[in-house]
N, C-alpha and C positions, 0 to 999 in steps of 0.2 A: 438429238440434237437435231433443228431445225436445220436444214442447207445452207439456207439463207449466215445465222449466225454464224455457222462455222468457221465462213471463209470473208466475215467482217473485216479483220484489220487487214485483204491482199484486197478489198473491194472498194475501204477509203485510199487506201495506199496507188491504186490503181486512179482515184477520182482527184486524187490531188498531185499526178506525175502526169498523169493531161492535160490541169490544167496551167503546175512550171508549164509543161513542151508546147499552150498556147503561149505564156508571156515570157519562155525564150524565141519561139518562131518570131514572134512579134521583133520584138528588142538585135532581129539581128539588122542591120545598114539597108543593105539591099536584097533581097532572096528574088533572084529571074529564074527560069527556067529556064533547066538546061537543055531544051529545044523545047521552040516554039512550034504548035501544034496546029494551036488558029487560037481563033481573039476571043481575048476574056479567060482566058485559060486559068486565069489566080483564081474564079468566080470557082474553079470547080477545086481548089486546093482550100484554098474558104469551109469548101461548104465539106467536106471533107476531114476537115479538121473540128471544127464544129459538129462533124456529125459523132467523131470518137468521142467530143463532150458527151454529145445527149447520150452511146451507150455504158462509157462509165457514171453517169447519172442514174441512165435506170437502177444501172447495179447496185445504185446507191438507194430507190429509190428513198429505201425502210428511213431514210431522214429526213426526208418531206413528211410523211403520216400519209395521214387515209384515204381525208379527203381531198381532195384536191390536187391530189398526188403531181399528174400531166402540169399546169395550169403554172404548182410551185415548181420544180423539175425545169419549164422552158424558161418562165421567169427566172430564176439561178441561169441560168442558160445566156436574155439573151442581156441581162448586167454584165455578166462575164463578156460577152462578144462589144457594147458599149464601151466598157473598160481596157478591154483590148482595144480599141480603135482611140479609144483615144489617149491612153499610153501611146501607141505606132504616131499620134502627132505632134514629139517631142522627143522623136526617136529619127535620127539624123537621116537622111536621102527614104526615109516611111512618113507619105502621110496620112488623113483620118477620110477614108473611105465613106459615104452611103449605099454604096454601092459594096460593097464590101460584108458591112453589116448586113443588107437586106442581106446575102449569100451563106456569111456566119450563121442568121435567124434561119436563109431555110435550111441549113445540110443540119442541127438540131434540130426540129417540127417532126421532118421525116425520121430520123433516128429516134429520137424518143416516139415518137409515133410507132413506126416497126419497133423498136426492139419491145417498148412496153405493150405490143399486141403479143407479142410471142412467148413475151415470159408467162404473161396471161395463158397464154394457148398452153405454150406445155409446164407450167401453176395444175392445172386443172387436170388435165392429163398425169396427173404425178399426182395427186391429191386426189383423186375420183377419178378409179380405170372403168373406161367402158368394157360391164360383162357383156357378151355375143348372146 
């Protein structure tokens, strides 16, 4: 049995959980960091949040076919980021910000490219071990 197919349900649960966590955090009327360490620190949190979504998308890459897989994962994440900001515009105390969308997309891009590259490297090593 393939390792990816063996863990299909936990991978799907992880993706749904991360996506719902994004929605939950967006629905909070005010999210302020407990300690302001530097200006625009919230952008780092946006990148981390959507980096987690990127990781979940990579773990569920089988949902996106073989061709143009990364483009489809990134497109799904960008759509989620846009919907997230649109949702925030309806939450009292929150607003819709283009800078937040850019931070979301940056975190998503970094995560998808990094984790898909890492999975490709690990997959090659597992499927075709190097003979000395």
